[in-house]
VOGU-3710 file (C-alpha; in Angstrom, 3 decimals, decimal comma):
1> maeyvqvqvt> -15,788/-2,021/0,588  -14,821/-4,143/-2,087  -14,114/-7,861/-0,964  -10,428/-7,008/-1,979  -8,325/-3,913/-2,540  -5,245/-2,405/-3,525  -3,735/0,053/-1,327  -1,001/2,251/-3,061  1,223/4,565/-1,232  4,396/6,528/-2,660
11> iddreqaasl> 7,528/7,486/-0,577  10,837/8,990/-1,376  13,342/6,519/-0,306  13,681/2,963/-1,366  14,723/1,174/1,588  11,739/2,563/3,623  9,407/1,546/1,022  10,809/-1,821/1,572  10,573/-1,989/5,238  6,936/-0,676/4,904
21> arsavearla> 6,058/-3,434/2,630  7,639/-5,769/4,875  5,847/-5,161/7,816  2,691/-4,817/6,371  3,014/-8,257/5,022  4,474/-9,571/8,341  1,180/-7,910/9,951  -0,816/-10,322/8,000  -2,244/-6,575/6,690  -1,317/-7,051/3,322
31> acaqlvgpit> -0,862/-10,190/1,325  2,099/-8,801/-0,829  3,309/-5,526/-1,629  5,290/-4,512/-5,102  7,612/-1,906/-5,079  7,760/0,186/-8,199  9,997/2,827/-9,484  11,623/5,104/-9,062  8,942/6,939/-10,517  8,848/10,933/-11,169
41> styrwegrie> 5,984/12,686/-9,324  4,738/16,277/-9,937  2,369/17,629/-7,508  1,430/21,207/-6,042  2,693/21,394/-2,073  2,235/24,716/-0,009  1,532/26,511/-3,057  4,313/25,313/-5,132  5,001/23,012/-8,225  7,163/20,474/-6,942
51> taeefllllk> 8,753/17,294/-8,768  10,311/14,674/-6,862  11,569/10,795/-7,224  9,711/8,610/-4,975  8,590/4,915/-5,137  5,326/3,241/-5,417  3,978/0,644/-3,307  1,001/-1,307/-4,222  -0,247/-3,895/-1,303  -3,255/-6,352/-1,697
61> taggladrlt> -5,527/-7,155/0,793  -8,831/-8,088/1,737  -11,279/-5,103/1,991  -12,019/-5,495/5,899  -8,430/-4,896/6,427  -8,246/-1,597/4,490  -8,460/0,980/7,462  -6,394/-1,042/9,299  -3,484/-1,015/6,772  -4,255/2,507/6,231
71> ehiraehpyd> -3,581/3,399/9,739  -0,084/1,252/9,739  1,141/2,905/6,746  0,032/6,354/8,184  2,078/5,336/11,422  5,135/4,295/9,830  5,211/7,137/6,847  7,580/9,871/7,097  5,281/12,577/5,030  2,829/14,653/6,723
81> tpeiitlpid> 0,204/13,846/3,915  1,185/10,438/2,232  -0,627/9,428/-0,388  -2,652/6,302/0,647  -5,235/5,255/-1,836  -7,403/2,343/-1,860  -8,717/0,760/-5,073  -11,520/-1,755/-5,396  -10,118/-5,010/-7,257  -13,141/-5,795/-9,132
91> gglaaylnwi> -11,980/-9,175/-10,333  -9,165/-11,611/-10,731  -7,927/-15,053/-10,854  -10,046/-16,649/-8,044  -7,010/-18,844/-6,781  -5,109/-15,433/-6,464  -7,878/-13,855/-4,535  -8,120/-16,855/-2,291  -4,763/-16,663/-1,808  -5,135/-13,034/-0,370
101> teetrqpr> -7,699/-14,119/1,781  -5,464/-17,013/3,425  -2,740/-14,677/3,825  -4,267/-11,905/5,422  -5,846/-14,276/8,066  -4,701/-14,103/11,643  -3,376/-17,254/12,833  -5,519/-18,998/15,256
//
């Protein structure tokens, strides 16, 4: 796993997305989360093509927390099969990456 990752998740309700973002940051499973949207998603579900308005959450975290963040999202998410994708962050401003480390560290 990369040292830092971005976890993306879609959800169909702005308030639920904001709540999920806040709970992940409060639990120190993510340093930050951006809420993007609405977006239009088109996908195949149960044999039919669907189109829906959704919101995209982009959460930045330490790579070692990706599985715990995924579990947290899964527990809070209303979909049966939510989009939860983890992407490596291959580089970035060192000060920002250090900030991710600090903000996801559990207090002593």
